[in-house]
All heavy atoms as an XYZ file, in Angstrom:
956
protein
N       9.727      9.722      8.872
C       9.938     10.410      7.582
C       8.879     11.458      7.342
O       7.680     11.168      7.484
C       9.896      9.363      6.439
C      10.110      9.920      5.078
C      11.596     10.222      4.787
O      12.450      9.998      5.614
N      11.833     10.736      3.597
N       9.361     12.646      7.031
C       8.392     13.733      6.797
C       7.569     13.417      5.567
O       8.047     12.823      4.599
C       9.156     15.055      6.634
C      10.086     15.003      5.433
C       8.179     16.208      6.522
N       6.308     13.778      5.590
C       5.405     13.607      4.455
C       5.095     14.980      3.805
O       4.853     15.932      4.504
C       4.118     12.913      4.869
C       4.358     11.479      5.345
C       3.027     10.806      5.674
C       3.278      9.373      6.103
N       1.999      8.697      6.470
N       5.122     14.983      2.493
C       4.906     16.208      1.720
C       3.797     15.992      0.737
O       3.810     14.984      0.010
C       6.189     16.594      1.003
C       7.457     16.785      1.882
C       8.688     16.941      0.989
C       7.313     17.964      2.803
N       2.878     16.941      0.654
C       1.731     16.798     -0.271
C       1.604     18.118     -1.062
O       1.352     19.171     -0.451
C       0.429     16.486      0.482
C      -0.720     16.413     -0.512
C       0.546     15.228      1.263
N       1.738     18.007     -2.352
C       1.643     19.171     -3.199
C       0.216     19.387     -3.706
O      -0.551     18.418     -3.838
C       2.574     19.044     -4.434
C       4.023     18.825     -4.148
C       4.423     17.358     -4.095
O       3.529     16.539     -3.847
O       5.600     17.071     -4.351
N      -0.101     20.639     -4.027
C      -1.354     20.970     -4.662
C      -1.208     22.252     -5.436
O      -0.150     22.965     -5.317
C      -2.456     21.142     -3.609
O      -2.144     22.163     -2.691
N      -2.182     22.595     -6.204
C      -2.207     23.876     -6.917
C      -1.834     23.832     -8.395
O      -1.904     24.847     -9.075
N      -1.476     22.678     -8.883
C      -1.181     22.575    -10.287
C      -2.406     22.755    -11.154
O      -3.565     22.755    -10.616
N      -2.226     22.861    -12.424
C      -3.349     23.024    -13.337
C      -2.877     23.408    -14.725
O      -1.711     23.294    -15.040
N      -3.847     23.826    -15.527
C      -3.554     24.214    -16.889
C      -3.783     25.715    -17.068
O      -4.827     26.222    -16.664
C      -4.485     23.452    -17.864
O      -4.254     22.061    -17.782
N      -2.762     26.374    -17.628
C      -2.886     27.802    -17.846
C      -2.328     28.116    -19.243
O      -1.600     27.321    -19.821
C      -2.141     28.645    -16.788
C      -2.724     28.441    -15.411
C      -0.636     28.268    -16.788
N      -2.652     29.299    -19.726
C      -2.057     29.761    -20.983
C      -0.738     30.459    -20.648
O      -0.530     30.941    -19.559
C      -3.024     30.713    -21.650
C      -4.264     30.070    -22.219
C      -5.081     30.992    -23.085
O      -5.068     32.218    -22.892
N      -5.795     30.443    -24.060
N       0.085     30.461    -21.659
C       1.382     31.211    -21.498
C       1.132     32.626    -21.049
O       0.189     33.272    -21.539
C       2.138     31.181    -22.826
N       1.932     33.074    -20.111
C       1.788     34.391    -19.551
C       0.978     34.373    -18.264
O       0.928     35.407    -17.536
N       0.325     33.256    -17.992
C      -0.519     33.163    -16.790
C       0.281     32.842    -15.531
O       1.524     32.771    -15.584
N      -0.432     32.648    -14.420
C       0.175     32.403    -13.107
C      -0.479     31.207    -12.439
O      -1.648     30.913    -12.663
C       0.045     33.629    -12.235
O       0.722     34.724    -12.766
N       0.307     30.571    -11.608
C      -0.155     29.548    -10.715
C       0.580     29.636     -9.384
O       1.751     30.096     -9.386
C       0.070     28.131    -11.278
C      -0.843     27.613    -12.405
C      -0.306     26.289    -12.952
C      -2.269     27.448    -11.906
N      -0.029     29.209     -8.328
C       0.668     29.091     -7.043
C       0.566     27.681     -6.549
O      -0.540     27.148     -6.304
C       0.098     30.037     -5.991
C       0.998     30.080     -4.724
C       0.545     31.094     -3.727
N      -0.584     30.599     -2.907
C      -0.886     31.051     -1.726
N      -0.124     31.989     -1.149
N      -1.948     30.598     -1.063
N       1.694     27.054     -6.407
C       1.751     25.699     -5.874
C       1.950     25.725     -4.367
O       2.609     26.632     -3.847
C       2.916     24.927     -6.531
C       2.976     24.914     -8.049
C       4.156     24.024     -8.516
C       1.700     24.397     -8.645
N       1.387     24.725     -3.717
C       1.518     24.599     -2.295
C       2.068     23.237     -1.927
O       1.758     22.243     -2.619
C       0.170     24.781     -1.567
O      -0.347     26.073     -1.842
N       2.824     23.152     -0.855
C       3.325     21.885     -0.357
C       3.118     21.865      1.159
O       3.726     22.657      1.893
C       4.847     21.770     -0.677
S       5.656     20.382      0.104
N       2.250     20.957      1.599
C       1.971     20.840      3.012
C       2.845     19.774      3.605
O       2.906     18.662      3.094
C       0.469     20.485      3.215
O      -0.334     21.526      2.772
N       3.512     20.134      4.704
C       4.407     19.184      5.372
C       3.770     18.643      6.640
O       2.958     19.294      7.282
C       5.701     19.889      5.737
N       4.169     17.417      6.955
C       3.565     16.742      8.126
C       4.160     17.212      9.478
O       3.664     16.802     10.504
C       3.758     15.238      7.977
O       5.123     14.869      7.922
N       5.264     17.995      9.394
C       5.845     18.458     10.616
C       6.478     19.853     10.371
O       6.558     20.300      9.249
C       6.911     17.456     11.104
C       8.006     17.221     10.118
C       8.931     16.098     10.572
O       8.519     14.924     10.484
O      10.039     16.398     11.040
N       6.921     20.449     11.462
C       7.549     21.755     11.341
C       8.872     21.653     10.623
O       9.730     20.849     10.984
C       7.725     22.369     12.726
C       8.169     23.805     12.680
C       8.275     24.378     14.070
N       9.410     23.843     14.789
C       9.851     24.316     15.947
N       9.208     25.314     16.530
N      10.875     23.747     16.557
N       9.032     22.480      9.580
C      10.208     22.400      8.726
C      11.094     23.610      8.821
O      12.246     23.566      8.400
C       9.738     22.271      7.251
C       8.640     21.251      7.013
S       9.217     19.560      7.339
C      10.238     19.291      5.904
N      10.571     24.688      9.402
C      11.222     25.977      9.335
C      12.639     26.012      9.863
O      13.525     26.577      9.247
C      10.333     26.989     10.085
C      10.940     28.342     10.306
C      11.053     29.211      9.238
C      11.310     28.768     11.569
C      11.550     30.487      9.412
C      11.814     30.037     11.752
C      11.931     30.890     10.699
O      12.456     32.125     10.862
N      12.866     25.317     10.994
C      14.145     25.476     11.669
C      15.220     24.580     11.079
O      16.387     24.964     11.009
C      13.978     25.163     13.174
C      13.242     26.156     13.980
C      13.103     25.662     15.404
C      13.862     27.523     13.970
N      14.818     23.389     10.648
C      15.814     22.376     10.424
C      15.924     21.823      8.985
O      16.789     20.985      8.742
C      15.566     21.170     11.337
C      15.675     21.559     12.807
O      16.610     22.314     13.131
O      14.788     21.135     13.589
N      15.087     22.298      8.092
C      15.042     21.698      6.759
C      15.281     22.699      5.663
O      14.727     23.782      5.612
C      13.682     21.054      6.501
C      13.441     19.753      7.227
C      13.000     19.753      8.551
C      13.623     18.526      6.591
C      12.741     18.586      9.194
C      13.380     17.328      7.254
C      12.956     17.372      8.545
O      12.726     16.200      9.194
N      16.127     22.302      4.663
C      16.070     22.889      3.353
C      14.857     22.310      2.668
O      14.511     21.169      2.829
C      17.305     22.506      2.517
S      18.859     23.222      3.037
N      14.191     23.195      1.877
C      13.069     22.718      1.089
C      13.199     23.257     -0.324
O      13.873     24.295     -0.564
C      11.736     23.136      1.727
C      11.501     22.556      3.085
S       9.821     22.831      3.690
C       8.916     21.634      2.622
N      12.587     22.574     -1.217
C      12.744     23.044     -2.616
C      11.640     22.527     -3.504
O      10.835     21.663     -3.153
N      11.595     23.127     -4.668
C      10.686     22.742     -5.740
C      11.525     22.245     -6.906
O      12.511     22.894     -7.311
C       9.803     23.896     -6.190
C       8.772     24.266     -5.191
C       8.798     25.254     -4.263
C       7.459     23.600     -5.038
N       7.616     25.268     -3.551
C       6.790     24.284     -4.007
C       6.808     22.552     -5.705
C       5.503     23.918     -3.565
C       5.567     22.203     -5.281
C       4.914     22.873     -4.276
N      11.093     21.112     -7.435
C      11.751     20.496     -8.576
C      10.710     20.172     -9.603
O       9.529     19.969     -9.270
C      12.528     19.243     -8.137
C      13.597     19.564     -7.158
C      13.306     19.740     -5.809
C      14.922     19.595     -7.545
C      14.303     20.036     -4.909
C      15.932     19.883     -6.642
C      15.639     20.094     -5.306
N      11.101     20.066    -10.861
C      10.135     19.696    -11.892
C      10.724     18.705    -12.840
O      11.929     18.615    -13.014
C       9.683     20.942    -12.645
C      10.763     21.634    -13.520
C      10.232     22.947    -14.052
N      11.222     23.613    -14.863
C      11.127     24.833    -15.346
N      10.041     25.573    -15.028
N      12.051     25.365    -16.109
N       9.816     17.958    -13.479
C      10.250     16.964    -14.449
C       9.284     16.946    -15.594
O       8.075     16.700    -15.428
C      10.361     15.602    -13.817
C      11.005     14.555    -14.697
C      11.392     13.304    -13.928
O      10.942     13.064    -12.831
N      12.274     12.515    -14.522
N       9.789     17.214    -16.786
C       8.979     17.126    -18.000
C       9.176     15.732    -18.598
O      10.183     15.052    -18.364
C       9.451     18.212    -19.004
N       8.184     15.281    -19.389
C       8.294     13.935    -19.990
C       9.576     13.799    -20.818
O       9.933     14.647    -21.617
C       7.049     13.905    -20.908
C       6.073     14.820    -20.288
C       6.915     15.929    -19.682
N      10.278     12.716    -20.531
C      11.542     12.433    -21.286
C      12.745     13.209    -20.824
O      13.813     13.124    -21.445
N      12.578     14.011    -19.760
C      13.691     14.833    -19.242
C      13.997     14.467    -17.814
O      13.183     13.877    -17.118
C      13.355     16.309    -19.369
C      13.199     16.772    -20.807
C      13.080     18.312    -20.863
C      13.007     18.811    -22.283
N      12.875     20.292    -22.345
N      15.170     14.831    -17.399
C      15.573     14.584    -16.020
C      14.908     15.616    -15.084
O      14.543     16.722    -15.499
C      17.083     14.700    -15.864
C      17.826     13.570    -16.608
C      19.313     13.618    -16.318
O      19.790     14.579    -15.702
O      20.032     12.701    -16.775
N      14.781     15.217    -13.846
C      14.233     16.117    -12.861
C      15.265     17.276    -12.648
O      16.444     17.018    -12.568
C      14.008     15.386    -11.551
C      13.235     16.189    -10.524
C      12.815     15.313     -9.380
N      11.841     14.319     -9.780
C      11.230     13.474     -8.934
N      11.482     13.540     -7.631
N      10.358     12.582     -9.403
N      14.735     18.462    -12.566
C      15.628     19.627    -12.390
C      15.145     20.502    -11.248
O      13.942     20.592    -10.962
C      15.685     20.466    -13.686
C      14.350     21.053    -14.108
C      14.505     21.954    -15.330
O      15.636     22.144    -15.815
O      13.427     22.461    -15.778
N      16.074     21.163    -10.649
C      15.720     22.096     -9.554
C      15.162     23.382    -10.066
O      15.578     23.891    -11.099
N      14.190     23.890     -9.349
C      13.507     25.153     -9.689
C      13.882     26.238     -8.695
O      14.344     27.303     -9.024
C      12.015     24.967     -9.797
C      11.311     26.295    -10.041
C      11.640     23.963    -10.858
N      13.652     25.929     -7.395
C      13.912     26.890     -6.350
C      14.155     26.144     -5.059
O      13.499     25.124     -4.797
C      12.785     27.856     -6.223
N      15.051     26.641     -4.253
C      15.390     26.043     -2.958
C      15.444     27.135     -1.904
O      15.890     28.260     -2.178
C      16.749     25.283     -3.056
C      17.149     24.743     -1.698
C      16.644     24.128     -4.065
N      15.053     26.774     -0.700
C      15.045     27.705      0.410
C      15.746     27.036      1.611
O      15.630     25.853      1.827
C      13.609     28.155      0.751
C      13.592     29.368      1.640
C      12.815     27.019      1.352
C      12.201     30.029      1.698
N      16.440     27.857      2.375
C      17.244     27.316      3.484
C      16.466     27.188      4.765
O      15.375     27.742      4.915
C      18.428     28.256      3.710
O      17.973     29.497      4.277
N      17.012     26.474      5.753
C      16.450     26.558      7.088
C      16.393     28.010      7.568
O      17.253     28.835      7.174
C      17.424     25.738      7.907
C      18.039     24.819      6.965
C      18.151     25.574      5.697
N      15.418     28.353      8.357
C      15.149     29.694      8.819
C      14.770     30.645      7.656
O      14.557     31.831      7.913
C      16.352     30.292      9.580
C      16.759     29.522     10.836
C      18.014     30.132     11.456
C      15.655     29.504     11.838
N      14.774     30.093      6.460
C      14.265     30.823      5.291
C      15.067     32.104      4.991
O      14.506     33.112      4.512
C      12.782     31.135      5.432
C      11.939     29.918      5.837
C      12.074     28.849      4.823
N      11.281     27.659      5.175
C      11.834     26.425      5.382
N      13.129     26.254      5.307
N      11.046     25.409      5.688
N      16.369     32.105      5.283
C      17.165     33.271      5.085
C      17.809     33.326      3.705
O      18.298     34.356      3.278
C      18.226     33.389      6.170
C      17.575     33.601      7.512
C      19.158     32.163      6.198
N      17.835     32.180      3.032
C      18.523     32.121      1.724
C      17.605     31.391      0.716
O      16.973     30.383      1.057
C      19.842     31.385      1.864
O      20.460     31.257      0.615
N      17.564     31.942     -0.481
C      16.798     31.314     -1.554
C      17.650     31.257     -2.827
O      18.404     32.185     -3.099
C      15.538     32.154     -1.856
C      14.625     32.341     -0.647
C      13.456     33.268     -1.038
C      12.558     33.528      0.195
N      11.451     34.474     -0.147
N      17.498     30.202     -3.530
C      18.193     30.068     -4.803
C      17.200     29.668     -5.883
O      16.300     28.901     -5.628
C      19.311     29.008     -4.717
C      20.436     29.353     -3.755
C      21.322     30.439     -4.282
C      22.460     30.732     -3.355
N      23.415     29.621     -3.207
N      17.438     30.175     -7.093
C      16.541     29.873     -8.211
C      17.330     29.390     -9.414
O      18.456     29.808     -9.629
C      15.774     31.136     -8.609
C      14.823     31.644     -7.554
C      15.232     32.613     -6.654
C      13.502     31.194     -7.484
C      14.316     33.110     -5.684
C      12.605     31.644     -6.548
C      13.048     32.608     -5.638
O      12.181     33.075     -4.665
N      16.676     28.546    -10.218
C      17.254     28.190    -11.477
C      17.241     29.425    -12.388
O      16.336     30.278    -12.279
C      16.452     27.052    -12.122
N      18.237     29.551    -13.255
C      18.331     30.707    -14.145
C      17.023     30.867    -14.981
O      16.599     31.957    -15.266
C      19.536     30.560    -15.050
C      20.848     30.695    -14.311
O      20.845     31.230    -13.199
O      21.873     30.296    -14.883
N      16.466     29.742    -15.341
C      15.324     29.772    -16.238
C      14.047     30.343    -15.597
O      13.132     30.721    -16.337
C      15.024     28.355    -16.739
O      14.764     27.470    -15.655
N      14.025     30.427    -14.268
C      12.818     30.910    -13.589
C      13.059     32.164    -12.760
O      12.079     32.770    -12.254
C      12.174     29.827    -12.689
C      11.977     28.534    -13.461
C      13.045     29.581    -11.433
N      14.296     32.536    -12.598
C      14.589     33.701    -11.753
C      13.878     34.963    -12.298
O      13.928     35.241    -13.480
C      16.097     33.938    -11.713
C      16.506     34.995    -10.650
C      18.006     35.107    -10.588
N      18.633     33.892    -10.047
C      19.386     33.070    -10.743
N      19.647     33.338    -12.009
N      19.890     32.009    -10.162
N      13.242     35.647    -11.392
C      12.486     36.832    -11.753
C      11.014     36.560    -12.097
O      10.195     37.471    -12.153
N      10.688     35.303    -12.273
C       9.319     34.925    -12.582
C       8.686     34.069    -11.478
O       7.464     34.136    -11.259
C       9.266     34.122    -13.913
C       9.778     34.855    -15.105
C       9.524     34.098    -16.419
N      10.235     32.820    -16.431
C       9.618     31.639    -16.529
N       8.303     31.593    -16.589
N      10.346     30.542    -16.580
N       9.494     33.259    -10.801
C       8.991     32.381     -9.747
C       9.495     32.913     -8.366
O      10.602     33.470     -8.283
C       9.535     30.975     -9.945
C       8.947     30.191    -11.112
C       8.185     30.846    -12.079
C       9.143     28.834    -11.222
C       7.665     30.166    -13.160
C       8.617     28.151    -12.282
C       7.875     28.808    -13.262
N       8.698     32.667     -7.362
C       9.075     33.032     -6.015
C       8.762     31.903     -5.063
O       7.607     31.437     -4.994
C       8.309     34.288     -5.563
O       8.553     35.345     -6.479
C       8.764     34.732     -4.175
N       9.769     31.483     -4.283
C       9.556     30.459     -3.262
C       9.357     31.144     -1.908
O      10.052     32.134     -1.625
C      10.762     29.480     -3.210
C      10.440     28.287     -2.328
C      12.075     30.159     -2.857
C      11.478     27.152     -2.420
N       8.440     30.664     -1.141
C       8.136     31.245      0.163
C       7.506     30.169      1.015
O       7.211     29.077      0.572
C       7.235     32.450      0.030
O       5.947     32.072     -0.477
N       7.287     30.515      2.310
C       6.672     29.532      3.184
C       5.851     30.221      4.270
O       6.070     31.401      4.625
C       7.750     28.657      3.851
O       8.567     29.468      4.705
N       4.873     29.480      4.739
C       4.102     29.896      5.931
C       4.559     29.002      7.045
O       4.215     27.828      7.109
C       2.598     29.669      5.609
C       1.738     30.131      6.754
O       2.203     30.089      7.930
O       0.553     30.502      6.534
N       5.376     29.540      7.929
C       6.026     28.708      8.945
C       5.026     28.173      9.948
O       5.213     27.137     10.559
C       7.174     29.460      9.595
C       8.215     29.833      8.564
C       6.685     30.674     10.334
N       3.945     28.930     10.187
C       2.971     28.443     11.170
C       2.169     27.277     10.634
O       1.780     26.397     11.400
C       2.059     29.593     11.548
C       2.727     30.692     12.355
C       1.782     31.885     12.564
N       1.386     32.485     11.322
C       0.524     33.483     11.233
N      -0.005     34.011     12.328
N       0.231     33.976     10.049
N       1.899     27.274      9.349
C       1.080     26.242      8.756
C       1.932     25.140      8.133
O       1.375     24.169      7.618
C       0.161     26.810      7.710
C      -0.784     27.898      8.212
C      -1.754     27.326      9.206
O      -2.185     26.162      9.072
N      -2.114     28.102     10.220
N       3.235     25.250      8.206
C       4.110     24.244      7.612
C       3.803     24.062      6.115
O       3.733     22.917      5.644
C       4.020     22.915      8.345
C       4.413     23.020      9.779
O       5.243     23.814     10.146
N       3.766     22.267     10.636
N       3.669     25.162      5.393
C       3.363     25.092      3.991
C       4.456     25.824      3.203
O       4.847     26.931      3.564
C       1.996     25.709      3.663
C       1.727     25.679      2.155
C       0.897     25.001      4.425
N       4.877     25.202      2.113
C       5.854     25.822      1.212
C       5.082     26.195     -0.052
O       4.230     25.445     -0.523
C       6.957     24.836      0.868
C       8.076     25.311     -0.052
C       8.994     26.248      0.687
C       8.844     24.149     -0.620
N       5.408     27.356     -0.585
C       4.723     27.846     -1.783
C       5.715     28.064     -2.926
O       6.904     28.279     -2.710
C       4.022     29.191     -1.535
C       2.967     29.101     -0.473
C       3.193     29.642      0.824
C       1.730     28.547     -0.724
C       2.241     29.611      1.811
C       0.772     28.476      0.250
C       0.994     29.030      1.489
O       0.023     28.988      2.434
N       5.201     28.024     -4.132
C       5.919     28.412     -5.301
C       4.932     29.248     -6.160
O       3.997     28.720     -6.742
C       6.428     27.260     -6.149
C       7.303     27.666     -7.310
C       8.631     28.269     -6.844
C       7.573     26.464     -8.256
N       5.162     30.570     -6.155
C       4.384     31.473     -6.975
C       5.039     31.495     -8.363
O       6.206     31.872     -8.473
C       4.343     32.858     -6.371
C       3.583     33.902     -7.215
C       2.108     33.587     -7.345
O       1.463     33.178     -6.387
N       1.567     33.761     -8.558
N       4.282     31.144     -9.386
C       4.824     31.091    -10.738
C       4.075     32.105    -11.599
O       2.881     31.981    -11.821
C       4.666     29.683    -11.314
C       5.263     28.617    -10.450
S       5.253     26.981    -11.182
C       3.497     26.702    -11.312
N       4.773     33.078    -12.075
C       4.221     34.130    -12.932
C       4.827     34.077    -14.307
O       5.923     33.532    -14.514
C       4.424     35.500    -12.300
C       3.753     35.636    -10.933
O       2.613     35.193    -10.825
O       4.360     36.201    -10.033
N       4.136     34.671    -15.246
C       4.648     34.764    -16.637
C       5.059     33.370    -17.098
O       6.185     33.147    -17.590
C       5.801     35.734    -16.761
O       5.566     36.915    -15.976
C       5.963     36.152    -18.218
N       4.207     32.417    -16.924
C       4.500     31.040    -17.268
C       4.752     30.860    -18.780
O       4.100     31.537    -19.609
C       3.392     30.110    -16.803
C       3.440     29.777    -15.293
C       2.079     29.297    -14.789
C       4.547     28.775    -15.012
N       5.649     29.966    -19.070
C       5.999     29.665    -20.470
C       5.709     28.169    -20.730
O       5.699     27.381    -19.780
C       7.495     29.906    -20.702
C       7.932     31.336    -20.389
C       9.444     31.488    -20.545
C       9.903     32.897    -20.240
N      11.385     33.023    -20.402
N       5.519     27.792    -21.969
C       5.278     26.334    -22.246
C       6.386     25.473    -21.722
O       6.119     24.330    -21.297
C       5.191     26.361    -23.784
C       4.690     27.685    -24.148
C       5.321     28.628    -23.166
N       7.603     25.950    -21.698
C       8.730     25.144    -21.221
C       8.722     24.964    -19.703
O       9.507     24.212    -19.174
C      10.087     25.696    -21.663
C      10.263     27.160    -21.335
C       9.916     28.068    -22.529
O       8.912     27.796    -23.237
O      10.670     29.068    -22.765
N       7.833     25.658    -19.015
C       7.686     25.457    -17.570
C       6.792     24.241    -17.237
O       6.695     23.875    -16.055
C       7.047     26.710    -16.923
C       7.969     27.888    -16.970
O       9.170     27.750    -16.760
O       7.432     28.996    -17.221
N       6.183     23.668    -18.226
C       5.264     22.553    -17.982
C       5.979     21.326    -17.451
O       7.162     21.107    -17.790
C       4.534     22.206    -19.279
N       5.319     20.553    -16.613
C       5.886     19.335    -16.065
C       5.256     19.015    -14.762
O       4.321     19.693    -14.273
N       5.785     17.955    -14.155
C       5.325     17.528    -12.798
C       6.229     18.263    -11.810
O       7.446     18.138    -11.858
C       5.436     16.016    -12.642
C       4.900     15.498    -11.318
S       3.149     15.687    -11.199
C       2.630     14.291    -12.241
N       5.607     18.973    -10.937
C       6.326     19.736     -9.900
C       6.290     18.996     -8.568
O       5.200     18.660     -8.090
C       5.765     21.142     -9.752
C       6.202     22.086    -10.859
C       5.774     21.933    -12.170
C       7.091     23.131    -10.578
C       6.192     22.796    -13.153
C       7.517     23.990    -11.559
C       7.087     23.807    -12.857
O       7.507     24.655    -13.840
N       7.460     18.800     -8.021
C       7.591     18.063     -6.756
C       8.189     18.978     -5.709
O       9.106     19.776     -5.987
C       8.523     16.877     -6.924
C       8.056     15.804     -7.864
N       7.268     14.742     -7.459
C       8.250     15.693     -9.191
C       6.995     14.006     -8.502
N       7.586     14.555     -9.594
N       7.712     18.785     -4.538
C       8.241     19.427     -3.331
C       9.215     18.420     -2.693
O       8.970     17.226     -2.719
C       7.098     19.766     -2.406
S       7.594     20.375     -0.765
N      10.312     18.978     -2.129
C      11.276     18.098     -1.478
C      11.841     18.753     -0.243
O      11.836     19.981     -0.115
C      12.405     17.776     -2.467
N      12.383     17.915      0.682
C      12.932     18.452      1.911
C      14.143     17.631      2.356
O      14.248     16.440      2.020
C      11.848     18.420      3.013
N      15.034     18.268      3.008
C      16.206     17.629      3.539
C      16.597     18.308      4.852
O      16.746     19.516      4.882
C      17.384     17.687      2.555
C      18.647     16.956      3.043
C      18.413     15.478      3.190
O      17.525     14.905      2.525
O      19.192     14.852      3.956
N      16.798     17.485      5.882
C      17.181     18.030      7.183
C      18.648     18.515      7.077
O      19.470     17.929      6.416
C      17.035     16.974      8.259
C      17.364     17.505      9.644
S      17.089     16.232     10.938
C      15.304     16.261     11.030
N      18.916     19.591      7.759
C      20.260     20.108      7.787
C      21.206     19.178      8.516
O      20.746     18.428      9.396
C      20.339     21.517      8.368
C      19.884     21.661      9.779
C      20.060     23.107     10.209
O      20.778     23.889      9.604
N      19.402     23.478     11.307
N      22.513     19.138      8.103
C      23.100     20.051      7.136
C      22.611     19.755      5.732
O      22.514     18.586      5.330
C      24.589     19.762      7.276
C      24.679     18.359      7.809
C      23.457     18.180      8.696
N      22.277     20.793      5.001
C      21.731     20.637      3.636
C      22.301     21.726      2.775
O      22.697     22.782      3.241
C      20.192     20.675      3.706
S      19.510     22.091      4.588
N      22.255     21.483      1.504
C      22.796     22.414      0.534
C      21.677     23.246     -0.131
O      20.736     22.651     -0.644
C      23.593     21.688     -0.540
C      24.810     20.979     -0.039
S      25.729     20.146     -1.351
C      26.234     21.571     -2.300
N      21.823     24.518     -0.087
C      20.821     25.402     -0.701
C      21.223     25.644     -2.152
O      21.747     26.702     -2.513
C      20.685     26.709      0.064
C      19.461     27.520     -0.445
C      20.522     26.459      1.567
N      21.112     24.634     -2.929
C      21.518     24.696     -4.345
C      20.465     23.987     -5.183
O      20.013     22.881     -4.814
C      22.865     24.002     -4.562
C      24.021     24.678     -3.831
C      24.376     26.032     -4.441
O      23.936     26.321     -5.565
O      25.060     26.816     -3.753
N      20.059     24.617     -6.289
C      19.004     23.986     -7.103
C      19.525     22.880     -7.983
O      18.748     22.089     -8.521
C      18.325     25.071     -8.026
C      17.568     26.063     -7.178
C      19.345     25.776     -8.882
N      20.822     22.784     -8.128
C      21.359     21.815     -9.044
C      21.613     20.449     -8.467
O      22.172     19.575     -9.135
N      21.226     20.221     -7.212
C      21.583     18.983     -6.552
C      20.329     18.247     -6.104
O      19.972     18.224     -4.945
C      22.488     19.277     -5.323
C      23.773     19.896     -5.714
N      24.864     19.166     -6.147
C      24.175     21.181     -5.723
C      25.887     19.980     -6.399
N      25.451     21.215     -6.153
N      19.678     17.606     -7.062
C      18.459     16.851     -6.773
C      18.703     15.767     -5.737
O      17.893     15.513     -4.864
C      17.879     16.269     -8.068
C      16.681     15.410     -7.805
C      17.524     17.344     -9.069
N      19.855     15.122     -5.820
C      20.145     13.986     -4.952
C      20.347     14.362     -3.498
O      20.404     13.498     -2.645
N      20.455     15.681     -3.218
C      20.642     16.109     -1.829
C      19.327     16.044     -1.013
O      19.372     16.212      0.199
C      21.173     17.551     -1.815
C      22.598     17.624     -2.258
O      23.334     16.608     -2.242
N      23.036     18.781     -2.627
N      18.222     15.825     -1.672
C      16.932     15.826     -1.010
C      16.414     14.400     -0.894
O      16.370     13.682     -1.871
C      15.932     16.709     -1.773
C      16.265     18.177     -1.647
C      17.204     18.749     -2.422
C      15.615     18.963     -0.742
C      17.540     20.105     -2.301
C      15.868     20.301     -0.595
C      16.861     20.864     -1.371
N      15.998     14.019      0.315
C      15.617     12.629      0.536
C      14.080     12.451      0.703
O      13.580     11.345      0.568
C      16.298     12.094      1.788
O      16.021     12.908      2.906
N      13.356     13.502      1.044
C      11.929     13.440      1.215
C      11.242     14.114      0.053
O      11.553     15.266     -0.255
C      11.485     14.066      2.519
N      10.299     13.437     -0.570
C       9.672     13.929     -1.772
C       8.150     13.761     -1.740
O       7.668     12.776     -1.184
C      10.194     13.187     -3.041
C      11.589     13.482     -3.326
C      12.676     12.884     -2.787
C      12.097     14.485     -4.232
N      13.860     13.454     -3.304
C      13.509     14.422     -4.189
C      11.505     15.429     -5.052
C      14.309     15.264     -4.981
C      12.287     16.207     -5.839
C      13.686     16.154     -5.767
N       7.448     14.696     -2.293
C       6.028     14.530     -2.479
C       5.721     13.871     -3.808
O       6.626     13.640     -4.641
N       4.432     13.582     -4.052
C       4.021     12.857     -5.246
C       3.995     13.755     -6.455
O       4.024     13.260     -7.595
C       2.683     12.219     -5.019
C       2.690     11.089     -3.994
C       3.558      9.985     -4.455
O       3.428      9.438     -5.541
N       4.474      9.526     -3.598
N       3.840     15.046     -6.249
C       3.893     15.955     -7.369
C       2.524     16.490     -7.739
O       1.498     15.920     -7.440
N       2.557     17.615     -8.426
C       1.352     18.239     -8.987
C       1.677     18.694    -10.385
O       2.767     19.249    -10.676
C       0.873     19.404     -8.083
O      -0.371     19.903     -8.575
C       1.904     20.543     -8.041
N       0.765     18.432    -11.314
C       1.048     18.639    -12.733
C       0.744     20.097    -13.147
O      -0.294     20.665    -12.803
C       0.150     17.708    -13.576
C       0.420     17.761    -15.052
C       1.764     17.186    -15.447
O       2.164     16.143    -14.922
N       2.479     17.833    -16.355
N       1.677     20.635    -13.900
C       1.500     22.002    -14.478
C       1.559     21.871    -15.985
O       2.493     21.313    -16.559
C       2.608     22.935    -13.970
C       2.554     24.289    -14.706
C       2.468     23.183    -12.475
N       0.521     22.390    -16.655
C       0.446     22.452    -18.119
C       0.346     23.885    -18.560
O      -0.488     24.637    -18.034
C      -0.756     21.624    -18.601
O      -0.669     20.292    -18.098
C      -0.772     21.613    -20.121
N       1.163     24.249    -19.505
C       1.169     25.626    -20.018
C       0.957     25.592    -21.524
O       1.791     25.019    -22.266
C       2.440     26.376    -19.675
C       2.351     27.857    -20.118
C       2.743     26.328    -18.190
N      -0.111     26.149    -22.031
C      -0.408     26.139    -23.438
C       0.062     27.438    -24.070
O      -0.035     28.531    -23.487
C      -1.896     25.921    -23.666
O      -2.640     26.928    -23.029
N       0.490     27.335    -25.307
C       0.993     28.501    -25.997
C      -0.130     29.225    -26.765
O      -1.194     28.734    -26.882
C       2.083     28.114    -26.998
O       1.599     27.167    -27.906
């Protein structure tokens, strides 16, 4: 089972930026969909951004499109989430997830991902 470890969370003011990182225990580029999901207290986990195998396709939740960017360093097996113009509603625990293909590059399908990291906390103050 692939292991995923997130880092980069923290506290920022609204309008600020953070970059989250997810280190994988094995090479993910060729065979895995990967994604970022978040969960706020009392709310369900929701998809933020998903990237396809070979990194040719990316999908974003409507709420973050234009502000967040998902990318990866294929040599280092690291997935990133650059978060700009953060809003208080972006706060929550951010989790990295992976699923071996065949996989769906859709942010709305949390259940499609079987490997999860422990998460990194993001706090945004107004």
